[in-house]
Structure formats: C-alpha cells, structure tokens
C-alpha beads as a LAMMPS data file, in Angstrom:
LAMMPS data file: protein, C-alpha beads

395 atoms
394 bonds

1 atom types
1 bond types

-500.0 500.0 xlo xhi
-500.0 500.0 ylo yhi
-500.0 500.0 zlo zhi

Masses

1 110.0

Atoms # bond

1 1 1 291.502 -140.374 300.291
2 1 1 288.109 -139.748 298.563
3 1 1 286.555 -136.452 298.330
4 1 1 283.476 -135.193 299.018
5 1 1 281.404 -131.704 299.006
6 1 1 278.651 -131.548 301.607
7 1 1 275.950 -128.950 301.220
8 1 1 273.484 -127.683 303.593
9 1 1 270.545 -125.951 303.130
10 1 1 268.110 -124.414 305.776
11 1 1 265.455 -121.147 306.278
12 1 1 266.110 -119.298 309.192
13 1 1 261.621 -119.929 310.177
14 1 1 263.498 -123.603 311.604
15 1 1 265.179 -124.730 314.168
16 1 1 268.560 -123.695 312.855
17 1 1 270.439 -124.162 316.030
18 1 1 269.352 -128.268 315.727
19 1 1 269.990 -128.214 312.363
20 1 1 273.644 -126.557 312.389
21 1 1 274.127 -129.572 315.301
22 1 1 273.129 -132.407 312.022
23 1 1 274.955 -131.150 309.253
24 1 1 278.461 -130.514 311.688
25 1 1 277.309 -134.256 312.512
26 1 1 277.008 -135.211 309.294
27 1 1 280.432 -133.445 307.976
28 1 1 281.721 -135.257 311.198
29 1 1 281.005 -138.727 310.144
30 1 1 281.783 -138.435 306.168
31 1 1 285.444 -137.514 307.977
32 1 1 285.288 -140.588 310.146
33 1 1 284.513 -142.830 307.235
34 1 1 287.906 -141.498 305.640
35 1 1 286.592 -138.550 303.572
36 1 1 288.161 -135.298 302.734
37 1 1 285.409 -132.896 303.280
38 1 1 284.774 -129.530 301.734
39 1 1 282.129 -127.335 302.817
40 1 1 280.825 -124.081 302.636
41 1 1 281.102 -121.724 306.291
42 1 1 276.885 -121.304 306.042
43 1 1 274.029 -122.730 305.909
44 1 1 273.028 -121.935 302.519
45 1 1 269.769 -119.267 303.259
46 1 1 270.538 -116.504 301.138
47 1 1 271.835 -115.702 297.117
48 1 1 275.183 -114.649 298.703
49 1 1 275.400 -118.359 300.730
50 1 1 274.465 -120.306 297.148
51 1 1 277.874 -118.502 295.423
52 1 1 279.261 -119.752 298.515
53 1 1 278.345 -123.338 297.875
54 1 1 278.999 -123.094 294.208
55 1 1 282.691 -122.094 294.967
56 1 1 282.789 -124.669 297.318
57 1 1 281.353 -127.302 295.000
58 1 1 284.087 -126.409 292.309
59 1 1 286.953 -126.342 294.062
60 1 1 287.993 -129.519 292.812
61 1 1 287.249 -130.968 289.229
62 1 1 285.260 -133.496 290.280
63 1 1 284.170 -135.059 293.917
64 1 1 283.958 -138.898 294.672
65 1 1 280.596 -137.436 296.831
66 1 1 278.090 -134.722 296.314
67 1 1 276.114 -134.266 299.509
68 1 1 273.011 -132.283 299.700
69 1 1 272.146 -132.057 303.247
70 1 1 268.303 -130.530 303.639
71 1 1 269.063 -129.410 306.866
72 1 1 265.837 -127.552 307.456
73 1 1 262.862 -127.386 304.693
74 1 1 263.904 -124.991 302.006
75 1 1 262.300 -124.461 298.379
76 1 1 264.224 -125.618 295.360
77 1 1 265.992 -122.225 294.429
78 1 1 269.128 -123.363 295.714
79 1 1 269.673 -126.786 294.709
80 1 1 268.433 -126.025 291.267
81 1 1 271.156 -123.551 291.076
82 1 1 273.605 -125.601 292.403
83 1 1 273.216 -128.883 290.701
84 1 1 271.205 -128.324 287.134
85 1 1 274.179 -128.899 285.331
86 1 1 276.207 -130.666 287.537
87 1 1 277.241 -134.262 285.336
88 1 1 277.409 -136.554 288.492
89 1 1 274.686 -138.007 291.472
90 1 1 273.429 -135.368 294.030
91 1 1 272.791 -137.553 297.354
92 1 1 269.445 -135.410 299.197
93 1 1 269.996 -136.075 302.791
94 1 1 267.152 -136.051 304.991
95 1 1 266.471 -135.602 308.773
96 1 1 264.326 -136.842 311.047
97 1 1 262.425 -134.892 313.279
98 1 1 263.261 -134.216 316.804
99 1 1 260.269 -133.822 318.312
100 1 1 257.269 -135.719 319.692
101 1 1 254.464 -136.367 317.567
102 1 1 252.108 -133.226 317.973
103 1 1 254.707 -130.745 318.332
104 1 1 255.510 -128.031 315.706
105 1 1 257.992 -129.337 312.903
106 1 1 261.916 -128.226 313.957
107 1 1 263.056 -129.389 310.550
108 1 1 260.657 -130.628 308.119
109 1 1 263.782 -131.980 306.087
110 1 1 262.207 -134.416 304.384
111 1 1 259.571 -132.430 303.108
112 1 1 262.482 -130.564 301.716
113 1 1 264.224 -133.357 299.796
114 1 1 260.682 -134.305 298.161
115 1 1 260.800 -130.521 296.909
116 1 1 264.187 -130.557 295.889
117 1 1 264.211 -133.907 294.322
118 1 1 261.212 -133.510 292.095
119 1 1 262.841 -130.009 291.022
120 1 1 266.034 -131.171 289.984
121 1 1 264.787 -135.174 288.574
122 1 1 262.587 -132.283 286.431
123 1 1 265.963 -130.318 284.964
124 1 1 267.544 -133.835 284.215
125 1 1 269.675 -134.061 287.524
126 1 1 270.861 -137.384 288.632
127 1 1 269.240 -137.630 292.442
128 1 1 269.919 -140.674 294.998
129 1 1 268.452 -140.102 298.886
130 1 1 269.690 -141.115 302.262
131 1 1 267.053 -140.538 304.743
132 1 1 268.089 -140.239 308.782
133 1 1 270.150 -139.176 311.230
134 1 1 273.853 -139.306 311.359
135 1 1 274.481 -141.910 314.124
136 1 1 272.048 -144.282 312.667
137 1 1 273.674 -147.563 311.623
138 1 1 272.306 -147.351 308.197
139 1 1 272.792 -143.899 306.932
140 1 1 276.633 -145.093 308.313
141 1 1 276.209 -147.930 306.019
142 1 1 274.905 -146.029 303.239
143 1 1 277.412 -143.321 303.324
144 1 1 280.299 -145.557 303.583
145 1 1 278.881 -147.648 300.617
146 1 1 278.796 -143.944 298.606
147 1 1 282.007 -142.820 299.289
148 1 1 282.962 -146.179 297.931
149 1 1 281.196 -145.835 294.536
150 1 1 277.994 -147.615 295.987
151 1 1 275.820 -145.211 295.454
152 1 1 272.027 -145.970 296.304
153 1 1 269.752 -147.385 293.950
154 1 1 267.402 -144.724 292.118
155 1 1 264.005 -145.024 293.709
156 1 1 261.851 -146.693 290.348
157 1 1 258.194 -145.318 290.354
158 1 1 255.508 -147.133 290.079
159 1 1 253.236 -146.522 287.142
160 1 1 249.958 -144.432 288.055
161 1 1 248.358 -145.928 285.287
162 1 1 245.170 -148.055 286.819
163 1 1 242.196 -149.753 285.627
164 1 1 240.160 -147.124 283.753
165 1 1 236.737 -146.366 284.849
166 1 1 233.954 -146.338 282.287
167 1 1 233.975 -143.561 279.846
168 1 1 230.973 -142.156 280.725
169 1 1 231.626 -142.052 283.944
170 1 1 234.863 -139.637 283.031
171 1 1 232.592 -137.301 281.037
172 1 1 229.905 -137.500 283.202
173 1 1 232.468 -135.937 286.019
174 1 1 234.463 -133.476 283.586
175 1 1 230.583 -131.810 282.829
176 1 1 230.448 -131.439 286.662
177 1 1 233.887 -129.546 286.359
178 1 1 232.703 -127.156 283.341
179 1 1 232.241 -123.367 284.912
180 1 1 233.604 -124.110 288.331
181 1 1 236.463 -121.445 289.193
182 1 1 238.949 -121.761 291.474
183 1 1 240.389 -118.430 292.981
184 1 1 244.577 -118.385 293.066
185 1 1 245.844 -115.863 295.803
186 1 1 249.091 -114.243 294.740
187 1 1 251.765 -115.132 292.473
188 1 1 253.689 -118.972 291.611
189 1 1 256.210 -119.083 295.057
190 1 1 259.503 -119.023 293.850
191 1 1 261.205 -122.354 294.240
192 1 1 257.971 -124.602 293.950
193 1 1 257.745 -125.895 290.505
194 1 1 254.830 -127.771 291.623
195 1 1 252.757 -124.548 292.235
196 1 1 253.169 -123.631 288.474
197 1 1 249.943 -124.085 286.378
198 1 1 248.561 -123.498 282.782
199 1 1 244.806 -121.739 282.740
200 1 1 244.422 -122.791 279.036
201 1 1 244.955 -126.267 279.765
202 1 1 242.532 -125.750 282.548
203 1 1 240.171 -123.885 280.459
204 1 1 240.341 -126.292 277.429
205 1 1 240.911 -129.521 278.993
206 1 1 238.579 -129.330 282.263
207 1 1 236.474 -126.075 281.403
208 1 1 237.773 -124.003 284.696
209 1 1 238.326 -120.507 285.368
210 1 1 241.423 -118.939 287.457
211 1 1 240.545 -115.965 289.263
212 1 1 243.967 -114.163 289.666
213 1 1 244.338 -111.879 293.102
214 1 1 246.801 -110.034 294.308
215 1 1 247.966 -110.812 298.053
216 1 1 247.989 -107.084 298.702
217 1 1 244.535 -106.726 297.491
218 1 1 243.611 -109.388 299.928
219 1 1 245.311 -108.155 302.824
220 1 1 243.365 -105.114 302.174
221 1 1 240.049 -106.400 302.571
222 1 1 241.525 -108.560 305.721
223 1 1 242.175 -104.908 307.582
224 1 1 238.366 -104.204 306.441
225 1 1 236.853 -106.304 308.073
226 1 1 234.114 -104.889 310.612
227 1 1 234.822 -105.902 314.388
228 1 1 231.449 -107.871 314.507
229 1 1 232.032 -109.864 312.094
230 1 1 235.641 -111.050 313.540
231 1 1 233.841 -111.877 316.423
232 1 1 231.015 -113.396 315.274
233 1 1 233.622 -116.369 313.177
234 1 1 235.969 -116.345 316.255
235 1 1 232.953 -117.432 318.480
236 1 1 231.642 -119.955 315.749
237 1 1 235.583 -120.566 315.164
238 1 1 235.559 -121.568 319.505
239 1 1 233.059 -124.049 319.561
240 1 1 234.997 -126.013 316.123
241 1 1 237.966 -125.520 318.444
242 1 1 237.693 -124.624 322.013
243 1 1 241.609 -124.596 322.441
244 1 1 241.696 -121.653 320.505
245 1 1 241.646 -119.475 324.272
246 1 1 244.907 -120.649 324.729
247 1 1 246.341 -117.802 322.119
248 1 1 246.486 -114.418 322.469
249 1 1 243.697 -111.918 321.161
250 1 1 245.374 -110.396 318.738
251 1 1 246.116 -113.560 317.069
252 1 1 242.674 -114.658 317.150
253 1 1 241.092 -111.479 316.055
254 1 1 243.572 -111.472 312.833
255 1 1 242.751 -115.588 312.413
256 1 1 238.824 -114.220 312.229
257 1 1 239.342 -111.468 309.852
258 1 1 241.384 -113.874 307.571
259 1 1 238.653 -116.322 307.717
260 1 1 235.574 -113.694 306.781
261 1 1 237.629 -112.440 304.148
262 1 1 238.916 -115.638 302.815
263 1 1 235.185 -116.862 302.957
264 1 1 233.423 -113.431 301.129
265 1 1 235.883 -113.593 298.567
266 1 1 234.840 -116.837 297.785
267 1 1 231.248 -115.966 298.075
268 1 1 231.172 -112.927 295.698
269 1 1 233.570 -114.214 293.523
270 1 1 231.008 -117.341 293.066
271 1 1 234.687 -119.325 293.595
272 1 1 234.287 -123.381 294.210
273 1 1 237.911 -123.921 295.480
274 1 1 240.908 -121.148 296.857
275 1 1 244.797 -121.682 296.153
276 1 1 246.690 -119.365 298.433
277 1 1 249.771 -118.229 298.773
278 1 1 250.413 -118.796 302.558
279 1 1 254.449 -117.944 302.553
280 1 1 256.227 -115.522 303.017
281 1 1 253.658 -112.722 303.272
282 1 1 251.023 -113.661 305.481
283 1 1 253.253 -114.329 308.202
284 1 1 255.382 -111.281 307.543
285 1 1 253.003 -108.795 307.044
286 1 1 249.605 -109.882 309.395
287 1 1 252.082 -112.006 311.899
288 1 1 250.042 -115.219 311.274
289 1 1 249.683 -118.046 308.952
290 1 1 246.693 -119.202 306.780
291 1 1 246.363 -122.397 307.725
292 1 1 243.393 -122.544 310.261
293 1 1 241.222 -119.902 308.411
294 1 1 241.451 -122.716 305.073
295 1 1 240.524 -125.436 307.459
296 1 1 237.753 -123.576 308.474
297 1 1 236.892 -123.352 304.415
298 1 1 237.531 -126.641 303.872
299 1 1 235.109 -127.661 306.559
300 1 1 232.288 -125.579 304.828
301 1 1 233.067 -127.763 301.478
302 1 1 235.298 -125.282 300.060
303 1 1 238.307 -127.542 298.936
304 1 1 241.559 -125.119 299.923
305 1 1 245.129 -125.178 298.782
306 1 1 248.445 -123.893 300.338
307 1 1 251.273 -122.350 298.060
308 1 1 248.829 -121.336 295.616
309 1 1 248.797 -125.177 294.385
310 1 1 246.232 -124.832 291.783
311 1 1 246.864 -127.919 290.537
312 1 1 245.829 -129.505 293.486
313 1 1 242.810 -127.538 293.863
314 1 1 241.621 -128.988 290.358
315 1 1 242.401 -132.233 291.677
316 1 1 240.082 -131.983 294.999
317 1 1 237.146 -130.840 292.487
318 1 1 237.826 -133.575 289.938
319 1 1 237.417 -136.377 293.178
320 1 1 234.383 -134.454 294.466
321 1 1 233.232 -134.883 291.048
322 1 1 234.211 -138.508 290.876
323 1 1 231.829 -138.725 294.252
324 1 1 234.523 -138.520 296.776
325 1 1 232.390 -135.948 298.604
326 1 1 229.327 -136.137 300.841
327 1 1 228.397 -132.926 299.092
328 1 1 227.320 -133.458 295.536
329 1 1 229.976 -130.885 293.375
330 1 1 226.844 -130.031 291.484
331 1 1 224.876 -128.905 294.473
332 1 1 225.063 -124.949 295.904
333 1 1 227.175 -124.948 298.628
334 1 1 225.698 -122.769 301.614
335 1 1 227.714 -119.730 301.068
336 1 1 229.015 -117.803 304.181
337 1 1 228.032 -120.458 306.638
338 1 1 229.735 -120.914 309.829
339 1 1 229.200 -124.544 310.441
340 1 1 231.717 -126.909 311.937
341 1 1 233.115 -129.645 310.590
342 1 1 231.401 -131.992 308.306
343 1 1 231.460 -136.372 309.111
344 1 1 234.561 -137.525 307.390
345 1 1 236.724 -135.389 306.808
346 1 1 239.774 -134.669 308.511
347 1 1 240.529 -132.951 311.354
348 1 1 241.287 -128.627 311.239
349 1 1 244.877 -128.821 310.153
350 1 1 246.081 -126.408 312.695
351 1 1 245.511 -123.377 314.777
352 1 1 245.745 -119.735 314.579
353 1 1 249.412 -119.056 315.196
354 1 1 251.445 -116.159 316.298
355 1 1 255.257 -116.187 314.693
356 1 1 257.785 -113.299 315.048
357 1 1 258.239 -112.463 311.474
358 1 1 261.630 -111.049 309.381
359 1 1 261.149 -107.652 308.298
360 1 1 258.670 -106.898 306.112
361 1 1 259.818 -107.872 302.423
362 1 1 262.756 -109.654 303.593
363 1 1 261.999 -112.899 303.487
364 1 1 261.215 -114.196 299.815
365 1 1 262.723 -117.636 299.815
366 1 1 258.976 -119.381 299.868
367 1 1 259.402 -121.837 302.360
368 1 1 256.823 -123.687 304.127
369 1 1 255.745 -121.530 306.960
370 1 1 252.960 -123.042 307.311
371 1 1 253.903 -126.151 308.271
372 1 1 256.817 -125.257 310.566
373 1 1 255.994 -121.740 312.194
374 1 1 253.833 -123.211 316.023
375 1 1 254.284 -122.093 318.455
376 1 1 256.435 -123.926 320.960
377 1 1 254.791 -125.613 323.348
378 1 1 255.624 -123.377 326.270
379 1 1 253.545 -120.686 324.180
380 1 1 257.414 -118.669 322.926
381 1 1 257.541 -118.019 319.423
382 1 1 260.413 -119.862 317.633
383 1 1 263.284 -117.603 316.944
384 1 1 263.758 -116.538 312.936
385 1 1 266.925 -115.090 313.124
386 1 1 269.653 -117.298 311.696
387 1 1 271.943 -118.677 314.415
388 1 1 274.232 -120.507 312.333
389 1 1 278.161 -120.621 313.491
390 1 1 280.909 -120.081 310.928
391 1 1 282.174 -122.878 310.091
392 1 1 285.515 -123.664 308.282
393 1 1 285.504 -125.733 305.125
394 1 1 287.830 -128.988 305.822
395 1 1 290.992 -129.892 303.443

Bonds

1 1 1 2
2 1 2 3
3 1 3 4
4 1 4 5
5 1 5 6
6 1 6 7
7 1 7 8
8 1 8 9
9 1 9 10
10 1 10 11
11 1 11 12
12 1 12 13
13 1 13 14
14 1 14 15
15 1 15 16
16 1 16 17
17 1 17 18
18 1 18 19
19 1 19 20
20 1 20 21
21 1 21 22
22 1 22 23
23 1 23 24
24 1 24 25
25 1 25 26
26 1 26 27
27 1 27 28
28 1 28 29
29 1 29 30
30 1 30 31
31 1 31 32
32 1 32 33
33 1 33 34
34 1 34 35
35 1 35 36
36 1 36 37
37 1 37 38
38 1 38 39
39 1 39 40
40 1 40 41
41 1 41 42
42 1 42 43
43 1 43 44
44 1 44 45
45 1 45 46
46 1 46 47
47 1 47 48
48 1 48 49
49 1 49 50
50 1 50 51
51 1 51 52
52 1 52 53
53 1 53 54
54 1 54 55
55 1 55 56
56 1 56 57
57 1 57 58
58 1 58 59
59 1 59 60
60 1 60 61
61 1 61 62
62 1 62 63
63 1 63 64
64 1 64 65
65 1 65 66
66 1 66 67
67 1 67 68
68 1 68 69
69 1 69 70
70 1 70 71
71 1 71 72
72 1 72 73
73 1 73 74
74 1 74 75
75 1 75 76
76 1 76 77
77 1 77 78
78 1 78 79
79 1 79 80
80 1 80 81
81 1 81 82
82 1 82 83
83 1 83 84
84 1 84 85
85 1 85 86
86 1 86 87
87 1 87 88
88 1 88 89
89 1 89 90
90 1 90 91
91 1 91 92
92 1 92 93
93 1 93 94
94 1 94 95
95 1 95 96
96 1 96 97
97 1 97 98
98 1 98 99
99 1 99 100
100 1 100 101
101 1 101 102
102 1 102 103
103 1 103 104
104 1 104 105
105 1 105 106
106 1 106 107
107 1 107 108
108 1 108 109
109 1 109 110
110 1 110 111
111 1 111 112
112 1 112 113
113 1 113 114
114 1 114 115
115 1 115 116
116 1 116 117
117 1 117 118
118 1 118 119
119 1 119 120
120 1 120 121
121 1 121 122
122 1 122 123
123 1 123 124
124 1 124 125
125 1 125 126
126 1 126 127
127 1 127 128
128 1 128 129
129 1 129 130
130 1 130 131
131 1 131 132
132 1 132 133
133 1 133 134
134 1 134 135
135 1 135 136
136 1 136 137
137 1 137 138
138 1 138 139
139 1 139 140
140 1 140 141
141 1 141 142
142 1 142 143
143 1 143 144
144 1 144 145
145 1 145 146
146 1 146 147
147 1 147 148
148 1 148 149
149 1 149 150
150 1 150 151
151 1 151 152
152 1 152 153
153 1 153 154
154 1 154 155
155 1 155 156
156 1 156 157
157 1 157 158
158 1 158 159
159 1 159 160
160 1 160 161
161 1 161 162
162 1 162 163
163 1 163 164
164 1 164 165
165 1 165 166
166 1 166 167
167 1 167 168
168 1 168 169
169 1 169 170
170 1 170 171
171 1 171 172
172 1 172 173
173 1 173 174
174 1 174 175
175 1 175 176
176 1 176 177
177 1 177 178
178 1 178 179
179 1 179 180
180 1 180 181
181 1 181 182
182 1 182 183
183 1 183 184
184 1 184 185
185 1 185 186
186 1 186 187
187 1 187 188
188 1 188 189
189 1 189 190
190 1 190 191
191 1 191 192
192 1 192 193
193 1 193 194
194 1 194 195
195 1 195 196
196 1 196 197
197 1 197 198
198 1 198 199
199 1 199 200
200 1 200 201
201 1 201 202
202 1 202 203
203 1 203 204
204 1 204 205
205 1 205 206
206 1 206 207
207 1 207 208
208 1 208 209
209 1 209 210
210 1 210 211
211 1 211 212
212 1 212 213
213 1 213 214
214 1 214 215
215 1 215 216
216 1 216 217
217 1 217 218
218 1 218 219
219 1 219 220
220 1 220 221
221 1 221 222
222 1 222 223
223 1 223 224
224 1 224 225
225 1 225 226
226 1 226 227
227 1 227 228
228 1 228 229
229 1 229 230
230 1 230 231
231 1 231 232
232 1 232 233
233 1 233 234
234 1 234 235
235 1 235 236
236 1 236 237
237 1 237 238
238 1 238 239
239 1 239 240
240 1 240 241
241 1 241 242
242 1 242 243
243 1 243 244
244 1 244 245
245 1 245 246
246 1 246 247
247 1 247 248
248 1 248 249
249 1 249 250
250 1 250 251
251 1 251 252
252 1 252 253
253 1 253 254
254 1 254 255
255 1 255 256
256 1 256 257
257 1 257 258
258 1 258 259
259 1 259 260
260 1 260 261
261 1 261 262
262 1 262 263
263 1 263 264
264 1 264 265
265 1 265 266
266 1 266 267
267 1 267 268
268 1 268 269
269 1 269 270
270 1 270 271
271 1 271 272
272 1 272 273
273 1 273 274
274 1 274 275
275 1 275 276
276 1 276 277
277 1 277 278
278 1 278 279
279 1 279 280
280 1 280 281
281 1 281 282
282 1 282 283
283 1 283 284
284 1 284 285
285 1 285 286
286 1 286 287
287 1 287 288
288 1 288 289
289 1 289 290
290 1 290 291
291 1 291 292
292 1 292 293
293 1 293 294
294 1 294 295
295 1 295 296
296 1 296 297
297 1 297 298
298 1 298 299
299 1 299 300
300 1 300 301
301 1 301 302
302 1 302 303
303 1 303 304
304 1 304 305
305 1 305 306
306 1 306 307
307 1 307 308
308 1 308 309
309 1 309 310
310 1 310 311
311 1 311 312
312 1 312 313
313 1 313 314
314 1 314 315
315 1 315 316
316 1 316 317
317 1 317 318
318 1 318 319
319 1 319 320
320 1 320 321
321 1 321 322
322 1 322 323
323 1 323 324
324 1 324 325
325 1 325 326
326 1 326 327
327 1 327 328
328 1 328 329
329 1 329 330
330 1 330 331
331 1 331 332
332 1 332 333
333 1 333 334
334 1 334 335
335 1 335 336
336 1 336 337
337 1 337 338
338 1 338 339
339 1 339 340
340 1 340 341
341 1 341 342
342 1 342 343
343 1 343 344
344 1 344 345
345 1 345 346
346 1 346 347
347 1 347 348
348 1 348 349
349 1 349 350
350 1 350 351
351 1 351 352
352 1 352 353
353 1 353 354
354 1 354 355
355 1 355 356
356 1 356 357
357 1 357 358
358 1 358 359
359 1 359 360
360 1 360 361
361 1 361 362
362 1 362 363
363 1 363 364
364 1 364 365
365 1 365 366
366 1 366 367
367 1 367 368
368 1 368 369
369 1 369 370
370 1 370 371
371 1 371 372
372 1 372 373
373 1 373 374
374 1 374 375
375 1 375 376
376 1 376 377
377 1 377 378
378 1 378 379
379 1 379 380
380 1 380 381
381 1 381 382
382 1 382 383
383 1 383 384
384 1 384 385
385 1 385 386
386 1 386 387
387 1 387 388
388 1 388 389
389 1 389 390
390 1 390 391
391 1 391 392
392 1 392 393
393 1 393 394
394 1 394 395
C-alpha cells in the first residue's frame, strides 16, 4: 500500500468551511485510490500548525507522495518551512473557485499555489502541480498515476528572450527613468519573496530612487485628513463609481481619507509610482483594504502596486517609458487631480470594502487580503475566525 501525506495551508480571511470540505475530500480520494494517508489535525494557519505538519511529514522515513493542498491563498512561509530541505517532489494542489464570476474570491487557491511554487523552486525544491477539485476525473487520474510513481511532468518555462529593440530605443527609455521616484509603503511582506528589492540595483541600473515610509506614519496621515477633503474626494469617487452608494458611510469615509493621504504623499514627495503593503495592516488597523484608493490613483496616471511590489512598479514605469502609456512618462502629470478614468485603462479593480479583521497586530502572515476580503453579496462580512474541525491523522 502506498503512503501519502496530505498537508493543507489556509488563512482565516477566506471561506475556511469550503476549504475544509475540499481538503477532507482530497484525503478521502487518496484513501479511495488505495493510499495510507497521513495528515495533521488542522489546516496550517499558525506556526504551531507548521510544527504539527512537520511531525506528520516525518512520521515515516519517506512517503510515496507528498501533497500540499493550497486550501486557500496563503503566503509561502509555511511551504518553505516544510519542504525547503525535502529530497523528493512536492505536489502542489490548487482548487477551483466555488463562486460565480464577479463574486468575491472564496479560496484564491491557485494564486497561493503559484506563490508557493515560486518560492519553493527558488529554494531548489522539485515542485509538480495539480489544479482541480477532488471529484474531477482528470484529478483522479493524475493522483492515481502519482501514487504509482508517475508524477506530472515538470512545467517547462518558455524563454523570456524576444527580438530586441534597437539600442537607441532602450537607452532612451532608461534615460526617461533617471531620477524617477517610487514610494514604498511598509516593510517587505512575510512570505512574499517577489516583494523584495535591491535599492542599489535600482539606482545603478535604472536611476530610480526609493522613498521608504512606515505604515504607522501613513496611518497617522490618513487620520488627519480634513473632513472637507474627504467629502470632496468621495463626491468625485461617486461619479467614478456610482455603486459606492451601496456601502456604509464610515467605510466610504475611510476610503476617501486613504485616497487623499496617498495622493498627498505622492504629490509632496514627487513620487512617480507607489508600492503599498496592503495586508494585513490596512484591514486590521483601518478595517478597509486600499484596493480602491490605489485604483483611483492609477486612473490618475500614478502606477500603483499592492504587497509593496517595488519591482512591479519598476516594470510599469519601464513600460510607460517604452511607450505603453497614453501619458508620456516625461510629462508632468496633474498632481492632486480627482479626475476619473483615462481612456484605454482597465476599469477600477475594486470598491472600498469592509472586513471584520482579526485582533490588531495578530494577523502577520501576509495573506492577500486585497484579493479576497470583499463583502458577501448580501452585504454581510465573511467571518475571519478559523472554522477548522479537528481531523485525526489516518494511518
């Protein structure tokens, strides 16, 4: 009988009940396929859960199959702790979204698998992928073959190299970047390897400057936004997105203050792009995700990034310097403008959303709250307390 370990990571800001049903069905499927399944008692959401999962992983000398189910989105910290020194492949399993298109993300599982795969491959771990729900025939076939020793093939990456532009075009774009400034709000989010950056590289290669600002300092600035400025921003935003009227007044007030304060920082520091650590402090401290404020600024030709993704901001500035933007990157943009969208740009990413946060300063795992904490369609908030049930390890 083959042995399999099934470990599942999650975050309590998602629909944990749905996630638990998926991972229970995953373990049941592995048993139905003839495996002896070992699994920890809980979804991995805390350091204590990581240690429990580690003990389960090493309960036997070697498993025929190691499955890590990304039950919901989570940063890569747990996966790296568990598998960075593992000398056998890890099968990352992502589930499909259960909701209809346009609903909030209940799981965001595939995004978690991508982030975990990125970090693990960088660590040298052999990673394979499975995407689908436990009742799908293709998933059943894949797992049956994996238990027999036939793992999915490694994903081959296409070369990023393409036909090069003339050198004079590239040099001109780099010259346009000289002296540009990016505002980086907050520290590097834990478990988000792509959010790190090298300031010396950005300065020496691209001529870019980074202005780092603590989150607490920005929160003070948000609190100090005068009421008339909040009202003016909210009036402009309502013209931009009429459905804002569906939200509670206090949520809209905080959204407006956040937008005004970020715009003011950009104006006063002469910033050309913003990279904002949006999770978990914004929803924990303010009860609001900054997605809509960033979308407002993006419509004002200020490139914005969540998760303090400085390199993402660099990419957008570089693309603009190469001619992708309707507004030439060398022109002076209208600072402080409250104008709505620009033709050719995508629609706003989100609306201001209220979320019942965990206790202040307790949620430090760096999950992507911005992508998943929308209110339910009936206006209620999704619970954030874990709803995992105790599941005994099977032997």
